[in-house]
DSSP file (Angstrom, degrees, kcal/mol; ACC not computed):
  #  RESIDUE AA STRUCTURE BP1 BP2  ACC     N-H-->O    O-->H-N    N-H-->O    O-->H-N    TCO  KAPPA ALPHA  PHI   PSI    X-CA   Y-CA   Z-CA
    1    1 A M              0   0    0      0, 0.0     2,-0.4     0, 0.0     0, 0.0   0.000 360.0 360.0 360.0-105.2  112.3  119.9   89.9
    2    2 A L        -     0   0    0      2,-0.0     2,-1.2     1,-0.0     0, 0.0  -0.769 360.0-144.1 -92.7 133.8  114.2  120.8   86.6
    3    3 A D        +     0   0    0     -2,-0.4     2,-0.5     2,-0.0    -1,-0.0  -0.643  35.8 162.0 -95.0  76.3  116.3  123.8   86.6
    4    4 A I        -     0   0    0     -2,-1.2     2,-0.1     4,-0.0    -2,-0.0  -0.870  20.2-159.5-101.5 127.9  115.7  125.0   83.1
    5    5 A G     >  -     0   0    0     -2,-0.5     4,-2.1     1,-0.0     5,-0.1  -0.188  36.6 -89.8 -92.8-174.0  116.6  128.6   82.3
    6    6 A F  H  > S+     0   0    0      2,-0.2     4,-1.9     1,-0.2     5,-0.2   0.860 122.9  52.3 -67.3 -40.7  115.4  130.9   79.5
    7    7 A Q  H  > S+     0   0    0      2,-0.2     4,-1.7     1,-0.2    -1,-0.2   0.875 109.7  49.6 -67.0 -37.2  118.2  129.9   77.0
    8    8 A E  H  > S+     0   0    0      2,-0.2     4,-2.7     1,-0.2    -2,-0.2   0.940 109.7  51.3 -68.3 -44.9  117.5  126.2   77.4
    9    9 A T  H  X S+     0   0    0     -4,-2.1     4,-2.2     1,-0.2    -2,-0.2   0.878 110.8  48.3 -60.3 -37.4  113.7  126.8   76.9
   10   10 A V  H  X S+     0   0    0     -4,-1.9     4,-2.2     2,-0.2    -1,-0.2   0.852 110.8  50.5 -70.3 -34.6  114.3  128.7   73.7
   11   11 A L  H  X S+     0   0    0     -4,-1.7     4,-2.4     2,-0.2     5,-0.2   0.914 110.4  49.7 -66.1 -42.7  116.7  126.0   72.5
   12   12 A I  H  X S+     0   0    0     -4,-2.7     4,-2.4     1,-0.2    -2,-0.2   0.935 111.4  49.0 -58.5 -45.3  114.1  123.3   73.2
   13   13 A L  H  X S+     0   0    0     -4,-2.2     4,-2.6     1,-0.2    -2,-0.2   0.916 110.4  51.3 -62.8 -43.8  111.4  125.3   71.3
   14   14 A L  H  X S+     0   0    0     -4,-2.2     4,-1.8     1,-0.2    -1,-0.2   0.878 111.2  47.1 -60.1 -43.4  113.8  125.8   68.3
   15   15 A V  H  X S+     0   0    0     -4,-2.4     4,-2.5     2,-0.2    -1,-0.2   0.918 112.4  50.0 -68.4 -42.5  114.5  122.1   68.1
   16   16 A A  H  X S+     0   0    0     -4,-2.4     4,-2.9     1,-0.2     5,-0.5   0.932 110.1  50.6 -62.9 -44.5  110.8  121.2   68.4
   17   17 A L  H  X S+     0   0    0     -4,-2.6     4,-1.6     1,-0.2    -1,-0.2   0.859 111.9  47.8 -64.5 -33.3  110.0  123.7   65.6
   18   18 A M  H  < S+     0   0    0     -4,-1.8    -1,-0.2     2,-0.2    -2,-0.2   0.887 116.6  43.4 -70.1 -40.7  112.7  122.2   63.3
   19   19 A L  H  < S+     0   0    0     -4,-2.5    -2,-0.2     1,-0.1    -3,-0.2   0.933 129.9  22.5 -69.8 -45.5  111.5  118.6   64.0
   20   20 A F  H >< S+     0   0    0     -4,-2.9     3,-2.1     1,-0.2    -3,-0.2   0.620  82.0 179.4-106.4 -16.3  107.7  119.2   63.8
   21   21 A G  G >< S-     0   0    0     -4,-1.6     3,-1.2    -5,-0.5    -1,-0.2  -0.250  72.4  -1.5  57.5-127.2  107.6  122.3   61.6
   22   22 A G  G 3  S+     0   0    0      1,-0.2     4,-0.3     2,-0.1    -1,-0.3   0.581 126.7  68.2 -70.7 -10.7  103.9  123.3   61.0
   23   23 A N  G <>  +     0   0    0     -3,-2.1     4,-2.7     1,-0.2    -1,-0.2   0.392  67.8 103.6 -87.2   4.4  102.5  120.5   62.8
   24   24 A L  H <> S+     0   0    0     -3,-1.2     4,-2.9     1,-0.2     5,-0.2   0.873  76.5  52.3 -57.3 -43.3  103.8  121.8   66.1
   25   25 A P  H  > S+     0   0    0      0, 0.0     4,-2.3     0, 0.0    -1,-0.2   0.932 112.7  46.7 -55.0 -47.2  100.3  123.1   67.3
   26   26 A D  H  > S+     0   0    0     -4,-0.3     4,-2.6     2,-0.2     5,-0.2   0.899 111.9  49.7 -62.0 -40.2   98.8  119.7   66.6
   27   27 A V  H  X S+     0   0    0     -4,-2.7     4,-2.6     1,-0.2    -1,-0.2   0.942 112.6  48.0 -68.7 -44.7  101.6  117.8   68.3
   28   28 A A  H  X S+     0   0    0     -4,-2.9     4,-2.5    -5,-0.2    -1,-0.2   0.894 111.4  49.9 -57.1 -41.3  101.3  120.1   71.4
   29   29 A R  H  X S+     0   0    0     -4,-2.3     4,-2.2     2,-0.2    -1,-0.2   0.923 112.9  45.3 -66.0 -43.3   97.6  119.7   71.6
   30   30 A K  H  X S+     0   0    0     -4,-2.6     4,-2.5     2,-0.2    -2,-0.2   0.891 112.5  53.0 -70.2 -33.0   97.9  115.8   71.3
   31   31 A L  H  X S+     0   0    0     -4,-2.6     4,-2.5    -5,-0.2    -2,-0.2   0.906 109.6  48.6 -58.2 -44.6  100.7  115.9   73.9
   32   32 A G  H  X S+     0   0    0     -4,-2.5     4,-2.0     2,-0.2    -2,-0.2   0.903 110.8  49.7 -66.1 -38.8   98.4  117.9   76.3
   33   33 A R  H  X S+     0   0    0     -4,-2.2     4,-2.7     2,-0.2    -2,-0.2   0.921 110.8  51.6 -59.9 -45.8   95.5  115.5   75.8
   34   34 A S  H  X S+     0   0    0     -4,-2.5     4,-2.3     1,-0.2    -2,-0.2   0.918 109.5  48.4 -62.2 -43.6   97.8  112.6   76.6
   35   35 A V  H  X S+     0   0    0     -4,-2.5     4,-2.1     2,-0.2    -1,-0.2   0.875 111.0  50.2 -62.4 -38.6   99.0  114.1   79.7
   36   36 A G  H  X S+     0   0    0     -4,-2.0     4,-2.5     2,-0.2    -2,-0.2   0.909 112.3  47.5 -59.3 -46.8   95.5  114.9   80.8
   37   37 A E  H  X S+     0   0    0     -4,-2.7     4,-3.0     2,-0.2    -2,-0.2   0.892 111.3  51.8 -62.9 -41.0   94.4  111.2   80.1
   38   38 A L  H  X S+     0   0    0     -4,-2.3     4,-2.2     2,-0.2    -1,-0.2   0.911 109.9  48.1 -64.8 -44.2   97.5  109.9   82.0
   39   39 A K  H  X S+     0   0    0     -4,-2.1     4,-2.3     2,-0.2    -2,-0.2   0.912 112.4  49.8 -64.2 -41.8   96.6  112.1   85.0
   40   40 A R  H  X S+     0   0    0     -4,-2.5     4,-2.5     1,-0.2     5,-0.2   0.946 112.6  47.7 -60.2 -47.9   93.0  110.9   84.9
   41   41 A G  H  X S+     0   0    0     -4,-3.0     4,-1.9     1,-0.2    -2,-0.2   0.884 110.9  49.3 -64.3 -36.2   94.1  107.3   84.8
   42   42 A F  H  X S+     0   0    0     -4,-2.2     4,-1.8     2,-0.2    -1,-0.2   0.938 112.8  48.2 -64.9 -46.0   96.5  107.6   87.5
   43   43 A S  H  X S+     0   0    0     -4,-2.3     4,-1.1     1,-0.2    -2,-0.2   0.870 111.6  49.9 -64.8 -36.4   93.8  109.3   89.7
   44   44 A E  H  < S+     0   0    0     -4,-2.5    -1,-0.2     1,-0.2    -2,-0.2   0.856 110.7  49.8 -70.8 -33.9   91.3  106.5   88.9
   45   45 A S  H  < S+     0   0    0     -4,-1.9     4,-0.3    -5,-0.2    -2,-0.2   0.757 112.6  46.0 -77.9 -22.0   93.9  103.8   89.8
   46   46 A T  H  X S+     0   0    0     -4,-1.8     4,-2.3    -5,-0.1     3,-0.4   0.622  90.3  86.4 -90.0 -17.9   94.8  105.4   93.1
   47   47 A R  H  X S+     0   0    0     -4,-1.1     4,-2.8     1,-0.2     5,-0.2   0.928  87.5  50.2 -48.8 -53.8   91.2  106.0   94.2
   48   48 A P  H  > S+     0   0    0      0, 0.0     4,-2.5     0, 0.0    -1,-0.2   0.861 109.9  51.6 -56.3 -37.1   90.6  102.5   95.7
   49   49 A L  H  > S+     0   0    0     -3,-0.4     4,-2.4    -4,-0.3    -2,-0.2   0.896 110.2  47.7 -69.9 -39.8   93.8  102.8   97.7
   50   50 A R  H  X S+     0   0    0     -4,-2.3     4,-2.7     2,-0.2    -1,-0.2   0.900 111.5  51.2 -64.6 -38.5   92.7  106.2   99.1
   51   51 A D  H  X S+     0   0    0     -4,-2.8     4,-2.5    -5,-0.2    -2,-0.2   0.962 111.6  47.3 -56.3 -51.3   89.3  104.8  100.0
   52   52 A A  H  X S+     0   0    0     -4,-2.5     4,-2.1     1,-0.2    -2,-0.2   0.895 111.8  50.2 -61.0 -41.4   90.9  101.8  101.8
   53   53 A Q  H  X S+     0   0    0     -4,-2.4     4,-2.9     1,-0.2     5,-0.2   0.961 110.5  50.3 -61.3 -49.5   93.3  104.1  103.7
   54   54 A A  H  X S+     0   0    0     -4,-2.7     4,-2.0     1,-0.2    -2,-0.2   0.862 110.1  49.9 -56.3 -41.2   90.4  106.4  104.7
   55   55 A Q  H  X S+     0   0    0     -4,-2.5     4,-2.4     2,-0.2    -1,-0.2   0.892 111.6  49.2 -63.9 -40.3   88.4  103.3  106.0
   56   56 A V  H  X S+     0   0    0     -4,-2.1     4,-2.2     1,-0.2     5,-0.2   0.922 110.1  49.8 -68.9 -41.2   91.3  102.1  108.0
   57   57 A E  H  X S+     0   0    0     -4,-2.9     4,-2.3     2,-0.2    -2,-0.2   0.895 109.6  52.3 -63.9 -36.8   91.9  105.5  109.6
   58   58 A R  H  X S+     0   0    0     -4,-2.0     4,-1.8    -5,-0.2    -2,-0.2   0.929 111.6  46.5 -59.9 -47.1   88.2  105.6  110.5
   59   59 A E  H  X S+     0   0    0     -4,-2.4     4,-1.7     2,-0.2    -2,-0.2   0.846 110.2  52.1 -66.2 -33.0   88.5  102.2  112.2
   60   60 A V  H  X S+     0   0    0     -4,-2.2     4,-3.0     1,-0.2    -1,-0.2   0.917 109.7  50.7 -66.6 -42.2   91.6  103.1  114.0
   61   61 A A  H  X S+     0   0    0     -4,-2.3     4,-1.8    -5,-0.2    -2,-0.2   0.880 109.4  49.9 -64.5 -34.0   90.0  106.2  115.3
   62   62 A E  H  X S+     0   0    0     -4,-1.8     4,-1.2     2,-0.2    -1,-0.2   0.864 111.8  48.1 -69.5 -36.2   86.9  104.3  116.5
   63   63 A V  H  X S+     0   0    0     -4,-1.7     4,-1.0     2,-0.2    -2,-0.2   0.905 111.7  50.2 -71.8 -45.5   89.2  101.8  118.3
   64   64 A A  H  < S+     0   0    0     -4,-3.0     3,-0.3     1,-0.2    -2,-0.2   0.876 108.5  53.1 -63.3 -35.0   91.2  104.6  119.9
   65   65 A E  H  < S+     0   0    0     -4,-1.8    -1,-0.2     1,-0.2    -2,-0.2   0.813 110.3  47.5 -65.2 -32.2   88.0  106.3  121.1
   66   66 A S  H  < S+     0   0    0     -4,-1.2     8,-1.4    -3,-0.2     2,-0.3   0.592 101.5  76.0 -89.7 -11.4   86.8  103.1  122.8
   67   67 A A  B  < S-A   73   0A   0     -4,-1.0     6,-0.2    -3,-0.3     5,-0.0  -0.735  76.4-129.3-101.3 153.4   90.1  102.3  124.6
   68   68 A D    >   -     0   0    0      4,-3.2     3,-2.1    -2,-0.3    -2,-0.1  -0.400  39.0 -92.9 -88.9 176.2   91.4  104.1  127.7
   69   69 A P  T 3  S+     0   0    0      0, 0.0    -1,-0.1     0, 0.0    -2,-0.0   0.651 124.7  59.5 -67.7  -9.8   94.9  105.6  127.9
   70   70 A N  T 3  S-     0   0    0      2,-0.2     3,-0.1     3,-0.0    -3,-0.0   0.371 119.1-108.1 -94.7   4.3   96.3  102.3  129.5
   71   71 A G  S <  S+     0   0    0     -3,-2.1     2,-0.3     1,-0.3    -4,-0.0   0.558  80.0 125.8  87.0   4.2   95.1  100.3  126.4
   72   72 A R        -     0   0    0      1,-0.1    -4,-3.2    -4,-0.0    -1,-0.3  -0.707  67.8-103.1 -97.7 153.7   92.3   98.6  128.2
   73   73 A K  B     -A   67   0A   0     -2,-0.3    14,-0.3    -6,-0.2    -6,-0.2  -0.451  40.7-116.6 -63.7 140.1   88.6   98.6  127.1
   74   74 A R    >   -     0   0    0     -8,-1.4     3,-0.9    -2,-0.1     2,-0.2  -0.439  34.3 -94.5 -73.2 156.2   86.4  101.0  129.0
   75   75 A E  T 3  S+     0   0    0      1,-0.2    -1,-0.1    -2,-0.1    11,-0.0  -0.478 107.1  27.3 -70.7 143.3   83.6   99.7  131.1
   76   76 A G  T 3  S+     0   0    0     -2,-0.2    -1,-0.2    -3,-0.1    -2,-0.0   0.751  73.5 133.9  77.6  25.5   80.3   99.6  129.5
   77   77 A D  S <  S-     0   0    0     -3,-0.9    -2,-0.1   -11,-0.0    -1,-0.1   0.326  81.7-100.3 -89.6   8.9   81.5   99.3  125.9
   78   78 A G  S    S+     0   0    0      1,-0.0     3,-0.4     3,-0.0     4,-0.1   0.564  97.4 108.4  93.6   4.3   79.0   96.6  125.2
   79   79 A D    > > +     0   0    0      1,-0.2     5,-1.0     2,-0.1     3,-1.0   0.475  53.2  88.4 -95.2  -5.0   81.4   93.6  125.5
   80   80 A E  G > 5S+     0   0    0      1,-0.2     3,-0.8     2,-0.1    -1,-0.2   0.838  84.3  53.8 -61.6 -32.6   79.8   92.4  128.9
   81   81 A G  G 3 5S+     0   0    0     -3,-0.4    -1,-0.2     1,-0.2    -2,-0.1   0.576  99.2  61.3 -84.1  -8.6   77.1   90.2  127.1
   82   82 A N  G < 5S-     0   0    0     -3,-1.0    -1,-0.2     2,-0.1    -2,-0.1   0.129 119.6 -94.5-109.1  24.4   79.5   88.1  124.9
   83   83 A G  T < 5S+     0   0    0     -3,-0.8     2,-0.2     1,-0.3    -3,-0.1   0.382  79.4 137.0  88.9  -5.9   81.5   86.5  127.7
   84   84 A N      < -     0   0    0     -5,-1.0    -1,-0.3     1,-0.1     2,-0.3  -0.531  51.1-129.2 -76.5 144.6   84.3   88.9  127.9
   85   85 A R        -     0   0    0     -2,-0.2     2,-0.4    -3,-0.1    -1,-0.1  -0.645  20.3-119.7 -89.0 147.0   85.5   89.9  131.4
   86   86 A R        -     0   0    0     -2,-0.3   -12,-0.1    -6,-0.1   -11,-0.1  -0.743  26.3-122.9 -84.7 140.8   85.8   93.6  132.3
   87   87 A L        -     0   0    0     -2,-0.4   -12,-0.1   -14,-0.3    -1,-0.0  -0.571  29.4-106.3 -79.1 139.1   89.1   94.7  133.3
   88   88 A P              0   0    0      0, 0.0    -1,-0.1     0, 0.0     0, 0.0  -0.365 360.0 360.0 -68.5 151.4   89.4   96.4  136.7
   89   89 A S              0   0    0     -3,-0.0    -2,-0.0    -2,-0.0   -17,-0.0   0.479 360.0 360.0 -92.7 360.0   89.9  100.1  136.6
């Protein structure tokens, strides 16, 4: 991700100390809470998409199980009573 070495980290900390002074622990705490809330919000917003994806994957698996390797429906899958013809094997 970011290639930050020891010297760059020390420089960032010194600049932060000069900018925020004695309030640095409070600023760090608030920043940590904000990042946590952002992660929770992102997780909650993506949950419906993950649920929908899981449902689609289950339905695809069900369809794949009911089809034979040639893409035709297997005999005896329950479609005989609704007017659909069975394909010859």
